[in-house]
C-alpha positions as MATLAB code, in Angstrom:
seq = 'MVEFSAIEKDEWVLTPEGTEIAKLGSHEARVFDAIPEGSEGISISDLAAKLGPSAKIGQGKAFQNKWVSKQGDKLVRMVPSITDTTKIQILEIQKNKTHEDPSVLKDLKRRKLIDKVKVLSYSAKKGVNFSTVIEKQETDLTVEMLQSGSWKTEKFKEYNFDAAGLPTKGGYLHPLLKVREEFQQIFFDMGFEEMPTYHYVDSSFWNFDALFIPQQHPARDLQDTFFIKDPAKAEELPECYKAVQKIHESGGFGSIGYRHKWSYEEAQKLVLRTHTTAVTGYVLYHLAQKLKPNPFKPIKMFSIDRVFRNESVDATHLAEFHQVEGIIADKDINLGSLISFMDTFFGKMGIKNLQFKPTYNPYTEPSMEIFSWHEGFGKWVEIGNSGLFRPELLRPLGVDPGVRVMGFGLSLERPTMIKYGIDNIRALVGHKVDLNMVERNPMCRLEKESSSRAFQHDFVED';
ca = [
       0.000    0.000    0.000;
       2.838    2.385    0.807;
       6.417    2.452   -0.411;
       9.053    4.181    1.628;
      12.813    4.519    1.767;
      15.188    5.737    4.453;
      17.260    8.903    3.860;
      20.339    9.297    5.973;
      22.563   12.376    5.828;
      25.128   14.266    7.922;
      24.342   17.720    9.274;
      26.418   20.273   11.178;
      24.852   21.833   14.248;
      26.062   24.548   16.597;
      27.386   23.713   20.008;
      26.221   25.873   22.946;
      29.341   28.040   22.459;
      28.650   28.291   18.712;
      25.059   29.387   19.447;
      26.420   32.109   21.734;
      28.722   33.363   18.959;
      25.823   33.419   16.464;
      24.016   35.752   18.870;
      26.806   37.930   20.347;
      29.640   37.593   17.833;
      32.973   35.816   18.073;
      35.214   36.211   21.098;
      37.843   38.115   19.043;
      35.208   40.507   17.646;
      33.927   41.204   21.154;
      37.494   42.010   22.266;
      37.898   44.446   19.352;
      34.537   46.132   20.057;
      35.421   46.554   23.746;
      38.626   48.540   22.931;
      37.978   52.311   22.474;
      38.998   54.016   19.215;
      42.234   55.975   19.108;
      45.314   55.559   21.254;
      43.482   55.513   24.607;
      43.048   51.711   24.574;
      41.997   49.583   27.551;
      43.892   47.737   30.223;
      43.836   43.947   30.225;
      42.269   43.860   33.685;
      39.459   46.233   32.619;
      38.889   44.123   29.488;
      38.588   40.968   31.623;
      36.156   42.712   33.959;
      34.074   43.866   30.993;
      33.983   40.623   28.916;
      34.634   37.866   31.430;
      36.014   34.583   29.949;
      35.640   35.916   26.367;
      38.472   38.401   27.005;
      41.090   35.707   27.463;
      39.695   33.472   24.663;
      39.405   36.296   22.096;
      42.770   38.040   22.685;
      44.834   35.362   20.956;
      42.659   35.302   17.842;
      42.528   39.145   17.754;
      46.342   39.296   17.925;
      46.560   36.604   15.198;
      44.229   38.611   12.935;
      46.331   41.780   13.666;
      43.238   43.608   14.876;
      44.814   44.724   18.149;
      48.245   45.230   19.651;
      49.672   45.681   23.098;
      51.194   49.004   24.088;
      52.508   48.940   27.616;
      49.829   47.464   29.804;
      47.028   48.406   27.422;
      45.425   46.975   24.301;
      44.755   49.319   21.362;
      43.114   48.960   17.952;
      45.342   48.512   14.888;
      42.532   48.781   12.247;
      39.553   51.126   12.115;
      37.017   48.271   11.542;
      36.770   44.475   11.199;
      34.642   41.792    9.557;
      33.534   39.044   12.021;
      34.217   36.133    9.691;
      33.653   33.507   12.404;
      30.133   34.790   13.115;
      29.350   34.878    9.401;
      30.502   31.278    9.010;
      28.540   30.206   12.078;
      25.350   31.856   10.794;
      25.709   30.159    7.412;
      26.116   26.753    9.063;
      23.159   27.478   11.340;
      21.049   28.209    8.247;
      22.285   25.572    5.783;
      23.544   22.889    8.184;
      26.858   22.821    6.324;
      29.527   25.005    4.633;
      30.996   24.814    1.162;
      34.583   25.103    2.450;
      35.688   21.907    4.263;
      38.592   23.768    5.922;
      36.094   26.088    7.636;
      34.182   23.100    8.988;
      37.401   21.523   10.185;
      38.536   24.717   11.943;
      35.198   25.352   13.658;
      35.006   21.676   14.687;
      38.497   21.982   16.207;
      37.351   25.085   18.128;
      34.325   23.046   19.378;
      31.873   25.541   17.891;
      30.076   23.002   15.677;
      29.423   19.275   15.741;
      28.303   16.703   13.160;
      25.147   14.616   13.639;
      23.385   11.954   11.559;
      19.804   12.732   10.571;
      17.468    9.932    9.503;
      14.327   10.724    7.523;
      11.983    8.789    5.282;
      10.536    9.262    1.843;
       7.048    7.790    1.499;
       4.768    7.460   -1.520;
       1.716    5.531   -2.631;
       2.322    1.890   -3.498;
       0.780   -0.199   -6.255;
      -1.898   -1.491   -3.844;
      -2.622    1.881   -2.249;
      -6.061    2.161   -0.711;
      -7.805    4.372    1.808;
      -9.529    1.305    3.302;
      -7.593   -1.375    5.193;
      -8.878   -4.820    4.293;
      -8.150   -7.506    6.882;
      -6.187  -10.390    5.408;
      -6.933  -13.938    6.435;
      -4.317  -15.810    8.413;
      -5.865  -19.284    8.581;
      -7.459  -21.616    6.068;
     -10.679  -22.779    7.763;
     -13.072  -25.658    7.158;
     -15.797  -23.140    6.291;
     -13.624  -21.593    3.542;
     -13.016  -25.027    2.024;
     -16.699  -25.937    2.158;
     -17.931  -22.662    0.638;
     -15.050  -22.204   -1.807;
     -14.425  -18.673   -0.523;
     -10.741  -19.484   -0.127;
     -10.359  -18.908   -3.879;
     -11.060  -15.173   -3.566;
      -9.816  -14.478   -0.056;
      -6.615  -12.522    0.426;
      -4.235  -14.328    2.724;
      -1.494  -12.717    4.734;
       1.959  -13.804    3.668;
       3.705  -16.112    6.100;
       6.580  -14.397    7.885;
       9.344  -16.946    8.102;
      11.598  -14.447    9.920;
       9.202  -13.934   12.849;
      10.448  -15.315   16.142;
       7.042  -16.713   17.079;
       5.765  -17.434   20.557;
       8.345  -18.878   22.975;
       7.937  -22.619   23.387;
       6.985  -23.620   26.919;
       9.124  -26.418   28.236;
       8.686  -28.621   31.269;
       9.608  -27.513   34.778;
      11.190  -29.572   37.507;
       8.987  -30.179   40.530;
      10.467  -28.788   43.801;
      10.949  -32.368   45.030;
      13.069  -33.141   41.970;
      15.132  -29.981   42.470;
      15.970  -30.886   46.069;
      16.483  -34.531   45.036;
      19.129  -33.451   42.533;
      20.928  -31.438   45.220;
      21.036  -34.503   47.492;
      22.281  -36.605   44.585;
      25.150  -34.204   43.956;
      26.147  -34.291   47.634;
      26.271  -38.096   47.535;
      28.212  -38.122   44.254;
      30.683  -35.565   45.648;
      31.307  -37.924   48.583;
      31.979  -40.918   46.318;
      28.625  -42.740   46.607;
      26.963  -44.863   43.924;
      23.188  -44.916   43.410;
      21.189  -48.060   44.138;
      18.589  -49.350   41.632;
      15.195  -48.439   43.113;
      12.996  -48.854   40.053;
      10.443  -51.314   41.514;
       7.783  -50.160   43.975;
       6.327  -53.638   44.590;
       8.446  -56.017   46.650;
       8.015  -59.232   48.567;
       7.527  -59.180   52.323;
      10.766  -61.131   52.449;
      12.873  -58.184   51.248;
      10.678  -55.540   52.863;
      10.551  -57.190   56.311;
      12.096  -60.654   56.819;
      15.532  -60.014   55.348;
      15.751  -56.897   57.539;
      15.179  -58.996   60.721;
      11.673  -57.588   61.214;
       9.546  -60.332   62.866;
       6.498  -61.680   61.099;
       4.350  -60.585   64.083;
       5.565  -56.956   63.873;
       2.737  -54.337   63.843;
       4.195  -52.754   60.683;
       3.047  -55.871   58.784;
      -0.630  -55.232   59.581;
      -3.121  -54.054   56.972;
      -3.453  -50.785   58.904;
       0.169  -49.885   58.157;
       1.123  -51.583   54.883;
      -0.458  -51.798   51.421;
      -0.654  -55.456   50.343;
      -1.027  -56.360   46.667;
      -4.209  -58.269   45.763;
      -3.289  -59.590   42.303;
      -0.757  -61.131   42.149;
      -0.737  -61.598   45.916;
       2.518  -63.555   46.249;
       6.037  -63.693   44.809;
       6.726  -66.824   42.792;
       9.790  -67.846   44.823;
      12.232  -66.482   47.378;
      16.036  -66.279   46.973;
      18.210  -69.092   48.326;
      19.223  -67.001   51.339;
      15.708  -67.377   52.784;
      16.889  -70.493   54.664;
      19.505  -68.499   56.579;
      16.932  -65.780   57.254;
      14.453  -68.397   58.506;
      17.065  -69.866   60.863;
      17.992  -66.459   62.350;
      14.301  -65.682   62.960;
      13.478  -69.033   64.511;
      16.576  -69.883   66.548;
      18.955  -66.932   66.277;
      22.682  -66.866   65.625;
      25.684  -64.537   65.652;
      25.048  -63.818   69.333;
      21.262  -63.453   68.927;
      18.503  -65.749   70.195;
      16.184  -64.723   67.318;
      12.446  -64.299   67.734;
      11.695  -67.970   68.619;
       8.624  -68.235   66.454;
       7.666  -70.453   63.545;
       8.730  -68.625   60.372;
       6.243  -68.807   57.483;
       7.456  -69.081   53.874;
       4.000  -68.073   52.618;
       3.978  -64.945   54.789;
       7.349  -63.899   53.331;
       5.970  -64.366   49.801;
       3.244  -61.718   50.198;
       3.711  -58.767   47.859;
       3.546  -55.241   49.272;
       4.129  -51.677   48.174;
       7.524  -51.144   49.759;
       7.291  -49.267   53.048;
      10.928  -48.087   53.017;
      13.885  -48.004   50.638;
      15.808  -50.238   53.071;
      14.100  -53.117   51.249;
      16.271  -52.198   48.277;
      19.325  -51.858   50.531;
      18.980  -55.474   51.747;
      18.507  -56.699   48.176;
      21.616  -54.790   47.004;
      23.766  -56.035   49.923;
      22.782  -59.640   49.126;
      23.662  -59.388   45.434;
      26.910  -57.513   46.125;
      27.912  -60.204   48.608;
      27.271  -62.916   46.001;
      29.176  -60.993   43.343;
      32.197  -60.248   45.542;
      32.409  -63.669   47.248;
      35.469  -64.989   45.378;
      37.249  -61.623   45.638;
      38.651  -59.650   48.612;
      36.127  -57.311   50.231;
      36.054  -53.698   49.035;
      34.428  -50.806   50.945;
      30.992  -49.839   49.626;
      29.210  -46.473   49.666;
      25.718  -46.419   48.100;
      22.569  -44.317   48.329;
      18.960  -44.274   47.141;
      16.288  -41.584   46.828;
      12.860  -42.879   45.879;
       9.199  -43.283   46.741;
       7.787  -45.451   49.544;
       4.231  -46.184   50.684;
       2.537  -46.324   54.100;
      -1.127  -46.893   54.909;
      -1.390  -43.683   56.938;
      -4.117  -41.088   57.456;
      -3.564  -38.063   55.223;
      -3.081  -34.704   56.941;
      -0.971  -31.550   56.541;
       2.296  -33.401   57.248;
       1.534  -37.023   56.218;
       0.684  -38.732   52.950;
       0.201  -42.374   52.008;
       3.294  -42.037   49.827;
       6.488  -40.046   50.290;
      10.201  -40.158   49.470;
      13.123  -41.470   51.496;
      16.776  -40.491   51.218;
      18.950  -43.403   52.358;
      22.660  -44.135   52.381;
      24.897  -47.002   53.522;
      28.639  -47.396   54.054;
      30.134  -50.893   54.391;
      33.668  -51.339   55.748;
      35.626  -53.401   58.252;
      36.797  -50.700   60.633;
      33.768  -48.512   61.257;
      31.726  -47.999   64.399;
      29.293  -45.587   66.019;
      31.910  -42.831   66.105;
      32.431  -43.243   62.364;
      28.681  -42.838   61.812;
      28.528  -39.656   63.924;
      31.530  -38.230   62.082;
      29.934  -38.985   58.715;
      26.607  -37.433   59.747;
      28.469  -34.270   60.733;
      30.124  -34.144   57.288;
      26.995  -35.073   55.324;
      24.635  -32.574   56.941;
      27.394  -29.955   57.003;
      27.326  -30.001   53.208;
      23.728  -28.782   53.476;
      24.635  -26.012   55.915;
      23.303  -27.979   58.931;
      26.092  -27.986   61.510;
      24.431  -28.030   64.939;
      23.506  -31.724   65.432;
      22.515  -33.889   68.360;
      22.009  -37.650   68.467;
      19.477  -39.548   70.566;
      19.454  -43.345   71.131;
      16.407  -45.080   69.642;
      15.188  -48.531   68.584;
      15.080  -49.926   65.057;
      14.488  -53.652   64.327;
      17.403  -53.863   61.907;
      20.028  -51.512   63.426;
      21.787  -51.641   66.782;
      22.946  -49.226   68.079;
      20.435  -46.800   66.521;
      20.295  -43.009   66.681;
      17.766  -40.312   65.817;
      19.380  -37.172   64.379;
      18.232  -33.760   65.590;
      19.155  -30.264   64.405;
      18.536  -26.932   66.111;
      15.898  -24.978   64.155;
      16.312  -21.227   64.610;
      12.802  -20.461   63.342;
      11.044  -22.928   65.669;
      13.474  -22.307   68.530;
      13.776  -26.019   69.275;
      15.499  -29.250   68.242;
      13.856  -30.867   65.183;
      14.296  -34.501   64.112;
      15.838  -34.647   60.644;
      16.803  -38.313   60.236;
      17.447  -41.786   61.611;
      20.608  -43.884   61.571;
      22.407  -46.884   63.019;
      24.683  -49.889   62.458;
      23.010  -52.837   60.714;
      22.560  -55.890   62.950;
      24.577  -59.058   62.262;
      21.166  -60.826   62.146;
      20.532  -58.830   58.934;
      24.004  -58.911   57.375;
      25.249  -62.468   57.871;
      22.223  -64.332   56.374;
      22.628  -62.141   53.276;
      26.209  -63.341   52.879;
      28.054  -60.217   54.035;
      31.537  -61.182   55.277;
      32.119  -61.497   59.048;
      33.975  -58.462   60.348;
      32.265  -56.167   57.820;
      30.001  -53.553   59.366;
      27.381  -51.510   57.563;
      26.192  -48.166   58.833;
      23.059  -46.621   57.388;
      21.049  -43.438   57.681;
      17.864  -42.030   56.230;
      15.698  -38.932   56.078;
      12.647  -37.766   54.176;
      12.796  -35.693   51.024;
       9.514  -33.840   51.620;
      10.452  -32.126   54.899;
      13.591  -30.293   53.637;
      11.701  -29.413   50.419;
       8.814  -27.883   52.370;
      11.251  -25.885   54.517;
      13.281  -24.758   51.498;
      10.240  -23.505   49.539;
       8.089  -22.305   52.456;
       5.320  -24.906   51.980;
       3.338  -25.672   55.154;
       1.000  -28.380   53.797;
       2.413  -31.493   52.164;
      -0.766  -31.824   50.063;
       0.262  -28.625   48.265;
       3.529  -30.353   47.321;
       2.335  -33.818   46.267;
      -1.016  -34.941   44.878;
      -3.962  -33.583   42.933;
      -3.968  -30.240   44.790;
      -0.536  -29.210   43.490;
      -0.529  -25.747   41.898;
       1.283  -26.079   38.559;
       2.099  -22.360   38.628;
       3.981  -23.005   41.878;
       6.041  -25.648   40.104;
       6.835  -23.201   37.299;
       7.694  -20.106   39.322;
       9.832  -21.658   42.074;
      13.558  -21.154   41.483;
      16.297  -23.742   41.389;
      17.259  -25.281   44.698;
      20.604  -24.267   46.143;
      21.295  -25.732   49.557;
      23.600  -23.632   51.733;
      26.577  -25.900   51.387;
      29.956  -25.564   53.032;
      32.512  -23.536   51.088;
      35.092  -26.299   51.302;
      34.393  -29.991   50.882;
      35.784  -32.095   53.714;
      36.709  -35.665   52.897;
      35.043  -38.309   55.078;
      37.493  -39.795   57.548;
      36.831  -42.667   59.932;
      36.823  -41.745   63.615;
      38.019  -44.801   65.477;
      36.572  -44.569   68.975;
      35.602  -47.169   71.511;
      32.022  -48.476   71.274;
];
């Protein structure tokens, strides 16, 4: 409809000093005009008082033009009249935005009386499709156009292949995944390997029996554990079940066991795993089988994954949540080693003020709850659980005598809720999650220590 072209040209404009000269005359002309006619002249001090800064600036040029001379301490005229060439040049540039003599432009530019600027303008004219009415062009080919045949006469807007288009929306990591990645990096920095935790359904054998949890334990009730209906049982148990059965029924390795009849069918029942320690027992068993012919090597492994409990849902509990778990297997470790490691591990998250409280776990002895001082709550808050795995767990799985395994665990939801200021777990996991919250929350950066301390064993008496 309209054709236009850009016109770019250079123009000379007056500086503030050049504008002053266009109005009052050049500094040298003002000096000449201030000197009286005849031989009376004017003293330099009187000239400065009369003209101000122009007196000093104009004297040199007036001397150069031989308009004035100095006689004693006075300045006198040498010619009856002058032509203020500088003012004339300035006025011409002010009018025409340039001057025919390049040397004049160069001189005035040097004296900072003019400056060059670029001026952009446009030339516009009617195009071949000029119209006083704007007709909206179609942007989409619709079903109605195809059915009516109107597409043949419609005017379509040309497709702009250079347009950037709308930004593509990508996926966003859930806050739990952001904190999970931070924990992963801490473990990797400390030389841990990740355990395979890809199956949520496990047999009661790995979830309970192999961990020296008795078959009469309350955790194995329907009120606490989700049992699978179909299929209801594992096809078969690993060969180590015989050693596990013996330790439950009659004990061993300094233990008297639980002195009850152990049921193979009870161990076959499938459940949604209630803790990631089920995976830990499975991994320890297979590592023991794999390493049997070879000398023992220290092991450091971790897992972060989902577990399931048949619990009532409230602001701090769900029927499913995540556990962070780690184990270290070595021959010369003890409770002091575990405390030292906990100090290093939590220190990497900026948690340095720890206390440990004795507790009971079926599969660890001694066992400790881990507490940290919470400045906001003004009290000690439990942040994890830990302990040394019992021989009743390790030896039936084939772990070498003399090898000890220390383990620890904590939830993933609690540090995530604290980090992102979420006070209801149902706003973090489940159908009530706000997707905008997932999108707008920043990356997780735990307040780690500035320097990474290597884990060292603390050999202290038990």
